[in-house]
matplotlib code that plots the C-alpha trace (Angstrom):
import matplotlib.pyplot as plt

x = [-23.0, -19.4, -17.4, -16.2, -14.3, -15.6, -14.3, -11.8, -13.2, -11.3, -12.8, -16.3, -15.7, -14.5, -17.6, -20.1, -18.2, -18.6, -22.2, -22.8, -21.8, -24.1, -24.7, -21.9, -18.9, -20.4, -20.6, -16.9, -15.5, -17.6, -15.9, -12.5, -13.8, -14.9, -11.8, -9.7, -8.3, -7.1, -9.0, -5.8, -5.8, -9.4, -9.3, -7.3, -10.4, -12.8, -13.3, -12.3, -15.9, -17.4, -14.7, -15.8, -19.4, -18.7, -16.7, -19.7, -22.2, -20.0, -19.8, -23.6, -24.5, -22.3, -23.8, -27.3, -26.1, -25.9, -22.8, -21.7, -20.5, -18.3, -18.9, -15.3, -16.0, -16.2, -19.4, -21.0, -23.8, -21.8, -24.7, -25.3, -21.7, -22.0, -25.4, -25.2, -25.3, -24.4, -24.3, -20.8, -22.0, -24.7, -26.0, -27.0, -28.8, -28.7, -28.9, -25.3, -22.3, -20.6, -23.5, -22.8, -25.5, -26.2, -25.4, -29.1, -31.6, -35.1, -37.2, -40.8, -42.6, -46.1, -48.5, -49.5, -53.1, -52.8, -55.9, -56.0, -55.7, -52.5, -51.0, -51.7, -50.0, -47.0, -46.6, -46.9, -44.5, -41.8, -42.0, -41.2, -38.5, -36.6, -37.2, -35.5, -32.4, -33.3, -33.3, -36.4, -35.8, -38.6, -39.2, -41.2, -44.2, -47.8, -49.5, -47.2, -43.9, -45.1, -46.8, -43.6, -41.4, -44.0, -44.1, -40.4, -40.3, -42.8, -40.2, -38.1, -39.9, -40.2, -37.1, -34.9, -34.3, -30.8, -28.7, -31.4, -31.9, -34.8, -35.5, -34.1, -35.9, -34.4, -35.6, -35.9, -34.6, -32.2, -32.0, -32.7, -36.5, -39.0, -41.4, -44.3, -44.2, -46.9, -44.2, -41.8, -42.9, -42.3, -38.8, -37.8, -39.1, -36.8, -33.6, -34.7, -34.9, -31.2, -32.3, -31.2, -32.6, -30.6, -30.4, -28.2, -29.2, -27.4, -29.1, -31.3, -32.4, -36.3, -38.5, -38.9, -41.1, -38.1, -36.2, -38.6, -38.2, -34.4, -34.3, -36.0, -32.7, -31.0, -33.7, -33.4, -29.7, -28.9, -31.3, -30.9, -34.7, -37.7, -41.0, -43.9, -47.2, -49.6, -48.9, -51.4, -50.2, -48.7, -47.1, -43.8, -43.1, -42.9, -40.0, -38.3, -39.2, -38.1, -34.7, -34.3, -34.8, -32.4, -29.8, -30.2, -32.1, -35.1, -38.4, -41.6, -45.3, -47.9, -51.0, -53.8, -57.2, -59.1, -57.2, -58.6, -57.3, -55.0, -52.8, -52.6, -49.0, -47.9, -49.7, -48.1, -44.6, -45.6, -46.1, -42.7, -41.0, -41.6, -42.2, -45.8, -46.1, -48.9, -46.8, -43.4, -42.6, -42.7, -40.3, -38.0, -38.0, -36.3, -33.4, -33.1, -35.1, -38.4, -40.4, -39.7, -42.1, -43.4, -41.7, -42.8, -42.1, -42.1, -44.6, -47.7, -50.6, -54.2, -57.2, -58.1, -61.5, -59.9, -57.3, -60.0, -62.1, -59.2, -58.0, -61.3, -60.1, -61.6, -60.4, -59.2, -57.1, -55.6, -54.5, -52.9, -50.9, -49.8, -48.5, -46.5, -45.1, -46.9, -49.1, -49.1, -51.9, -51.4, -53.0, -56.1, -57.5, -55.0, -52.8, -49.2, -48.7, -46.2, -46.8, -47.6]
y = [172.0, 171.7, 173.8, 171.6, 172.1, 170.8, 167.5, 167.5, 167.2, 164.1, 162.4, 163.5, 162.3, 159.0, 158.5, 159.4, 157.1, 154.2, 155.1, 154.5, 150.8, 147.9, 146.6, 144.0, 146.2, 149.1, 147.4, 146.3, 149.7, 151.4, 149.2, 150.3, 154.0, 153.7, 151.8, 154.8, 154.1, 157.2, 158.6, 158.1, 154.5, 154.0, 155.4, 152.4, 150.3, 152.6, 152.6, 155.9, 156.1, 156.1, 158.6, 160.9, 160.5, 161.3, 164.4, 165.7, 165.0, 166.5, 169.8, 169.8, 169.2, 172.0, 174.4, 173.7, 173.9, 170.1, 168.6, 165.0, 163.8, 160.8, 157.9, 158.5, 162.1, 163.0, 165.0, 161.8, 160.5, 158.3, 155.8, 155.5, 154.5, 151.3, 149.7, 147.1, 148.8, 152.3, 154.8, 155.6, 159.3, 161.1, 164.1, 167.1, 170.2, 172.9, 176.7, 176.8, 174.4, 172.5, 170.8, 169.2, 166.6, 166.8, 163.9, 163.3, 162.4, 160.7, 159.6, 160.2, 158.2, 156.8, 156.4, 158.9, 158.3, 159.3, 160.7, 164.4, 163.5, 161.5, 164.2, 166.8, 164.3, 163.9, 167.7, 168.3, 165.4, 166.6, 170.2, 168.7, 166.6, 169.5, 171.6, 168.8, 168.7, 166.1, 166.7, 165.1, 163.0, 162.1, 161.6, 164.6, 162.4, 163.4, 162.5, 161.8, 162.9, 166.3, 166.9, 165.9, 168.3, 171.1, 170.5, 170.5, 173.8, 175.3, 175.1, 177.6, 181.2, 183.0, 185.3, 183.4, 180.2, 180.4, 177.4, 176.0, 172.9, 171.2, 168.8, 166.7, 165.2, 161.9, 161.7, 158.8, 160.9, 163.3, 166.7, 168.8, 168.0, 167.7, 164.8, 165.1, 168.5, 169.9, 169.8, 172.1, 175.1, 172.7, 171.7, 175.3, 176.2, 173.2, 174.8, 178.3, 176.9, 175.5, 172.0, 169.8, 167.5, 164.4, 161.6, 158.8, 159.6, 161.9, 164.8, 163.7, 160.5, 159.9, 158.9, 155.2, 153.0, 150.8, 154.0, 154.7, 151.3, 151.7, 155.2, 153.8, 152.2, 155.6, 157.0, 154.1, 154.1, 157.7, 157.9, 156.6, 155.7, 155.4, 156.5, 155.2, 157.3, 155.3, 152.2, 149.6, 146.1, 147.0, 150.5, 151.3, 152.9, 149.3, 148.5, 151.6, 150.2, 146.8, 148.0, 150.2, 147.1, 145.1, 148.0, 148.1, 151.3, 152.0, 151.6, 153.6, 153.1, 155.8, 154.6, 157.0, 157.3, 155.7, 152.5, 151.1, 148.9, 151.8, 151.1, 147.2, 147.3, 149.5, 147.3, 144.2, 146.0, 146.5, 142.7, 142.1, 144.4, 148.0, 150.5, 152.0, 155.7, 158.4, 161.5, 163.1, 162.7, 158.9, 159.0, 161.6, 159.6, 156.7, 158.9, 160.4, 163.7, 165.0, 167.2, 170.9, 172.9, 176.0, 179.3, 182.7, 183.4, 179.7, 178.0, 176.1, 174.4, 173.9, 173.8, 177.0, 177.3, 177.0, 179.6, 182.1, 181.7, 181.8, 185.1, 186.5, 187.3, 186.8, 184.7, 188.0, 188.6, 185.1, 185.8, 189.0, 187.0, 184.5, 187.4, 188.7, 185.3, 184.9, 181.9, 179.3, 176.9, 173.3, 170.1, 169.1, 172.6, 173.3, 176.5, 176.9, 180.1, 182.0, 181.7, 185.3]
z = [235.2, 235.0, 232.4, 229.5, 226.2, 222.8, 221.6, 218.9, 215.3, 214.6, 217.6, 216.4, 212.8, 213.9, 216.2, 213.4, 211.1, 213.5, 213.9, 210.0, 210.2, 210.6, 213.9, 214.3, 213.1, 214.9, 218.2, 217.8, 216.8, 219.6, 222.1, 220.8, 221.0, 224.6, 225.4, 224.6, 221.2, 219.5, 216.5, 214.3, 215.2, 214.8, 211.3, 210.2, 211.1, 209.2, 205.5, 203.5, 202.3, 205.7, 206.9, 204.1, 204.9, 208.5, 207.6, 205.6, 208.2, 210.8, 208.8, 207.9, 211.6, 212.9, 210.4, 212.0, 215.5, 216.1, 217.6, 218.0, 221.2, 221.0, 223.5, 224.6, 225.6, 229.3, 228.1, 227.1, 229.7, 231.7, 232.4, 228.8, 227.8, 229.9, 228.3, 225.5, 222.2, 223.4, 220.4, 219.2, 218.7, 220.6, 218.4, 220.5, 219.7, 222.5, 222.8, 223.6, 223.1, 224.4, 226.2, 229.4, 230.8, 234.4, 236.8, 237.9, 235.3, 235.5, 232.6, 232.7, 229.9, 229.1, 226.2, 223.6, 224.4, 228.1, 230.0, 230.7, 234.5, 233.8, 231.7, 234.5, 237.0, 234.6, 234.3, 238.1, 238.8, 236.3, 237.7, 241.3, 240.0, 238.3, 241.5, 243.5, 241.1, 238.4, 234.7, 233.2, 230.2, 227.6, 223.9, 222.8, 221.7, 222.2, 225.5, 228.5, 226.9, 225.9, 229.5, 231.2, 229.1, 229.7, 233.5, 233.7, 231.9, 234.2, 237.0, 235.3, 235.3, 232.1, 231.4, 233.7, 231.8, 230.4, 231.6, 233.6, 231.5, 233.2, 230.4, 227.4, 224.7, 222.9, 219.4, 216.8, 213.9, 212.7, 214.5, 211.5, 211.9, 214.7, 215.0, 215.6, 213.7, 216.3, 218.9, 217.1, 219.5, 222.5, 221.0, 220.7, 224.3, 225.5, 223.7, 225.1, 228.5, 228.4, 227.7, 224.8, 222.0, 221.5, 218.9, 218.0, 214.4, 212.0, 210.3, 207.5, 208.9, 208.9, 212.0, 211.0, 213.3, 214.6, 215.4, 218.3, 219.8, 219.5, 221.0, 224.3, 225.2, 225.3, 227.5, 229.8, 229.5, 230.4, 233.4, 236.9, 236.8, 234.5, 235.7, 233.8, 234.0, 231.8, 229.7, 228.1, 227.4, 224.3, 225.1, 223.8, 227.2, 228.7, 226.4, 228.0, 231.5, 230.8, 229.4, 232.4, 234.7, 232.5, 233.0, 236.7, 236.8, 239.1, 237.6, 239.1, 238.1, 238.6, 240.3, 239.6, 241.8, 238.9, 237.3, 233.9, 231.2, 230.0, 233.0, 232.6, 231.3, 234.3, 236.7, 235.3, 235.8, 239.5, 239.7, 238.3, 240.9, 239.7, 242.5, 242.6, 243.6, 243.8, 244.1, 243.6, 247.2, 246.8, 244.1, 245.7, 249.0, 247.2, 246.5, 249.9, 248.9, 250.0, 247.5, 248.4, 250.3, 248.3, 249.6, 248.8, 245.1, 244.3, 242.0, 243.1, 241.1, 241.4, 239.3, 237.2, 239.0, 242.5, 241.6, 240.2, 243.2, 245.7, 244.4, 243.3, 239.7, 236.2, 233.3, 231.8, 234.8, 234.5, 230.9, 232.1, 234.8, 232.1, 230.0, 232.9, 233.5, 236.9, 235.8, 233.3, 232.1, 232.4, 231.0, 233.0, 233.4, 235.8, 236.4, 237.8, 239.7, 241.9, 245.5, 246.9]

ax = plt.figure().add_subplot(projection="3d")
ax.plot(x, y, z, "-o")
ax.set_aspect("equal")
plt.show()
């Protein structure tokens, strides 16, 4: 990632202040911000009360390691800037600042009630995407989201994670909390791996139901493609996919060996023009890439039973390899391991 300087504080405060307005004024002021109006000029359009609130939020955020990236910043995801309703400020929590998003990002999304097999497929897919040079973006939810983040992290060997940044999570609340709480360890692992937690919401804001649908536009907007692993007819991930199509992004739908009603929403997207796929190679081929062939020292995956049989080791031996960073359990009773 390119080196960058932090945005000046007045620009950050202006962007935060704009984000505090109701949708109509917020949209108009964001347009002025993106068009390049200087913070001093923007301040004339912002109430003194909103400016004071924004200064307080900015100070409290910085104290928690959270920065606000204005929509006018060079560090703001360039695709996101051009969608309708782009956030005036994108709050970011990362292991080091200033955080710079990569150029190539793909979203991997799906239902919270995904099958074990689909979660395993999402994890393997995400790892291959990261190895091919993409950042994997998802929403830190249960099911597919968590599997996608974990798979992306599997591509970065333990002890060699600084600055790798294989995954980012877009959240539906302020970055002073984690939802669901059970994914706090995963959130910390994302940060440790050089990834980021992102949100349009200032610290203190609760995870309300409508926030989750609204954040889907950010996931779709900042990526060049959205991959739906499993979605029923009413899955929120379909909102992300439809927004992606509206934004002119690529939409892919995973087709498993066994298709059931839990995939009905995704199959309907295929009928509407989304691209079906069965492996990472299918997705990478659309971008002129091929899945990398495993080399000595790189990572492969198989079932736990196959791994134990192939290497004539016990479960205790596998645990030892995990502690050494040479293997890692994955959803679906699978294991990721270094190629000998």
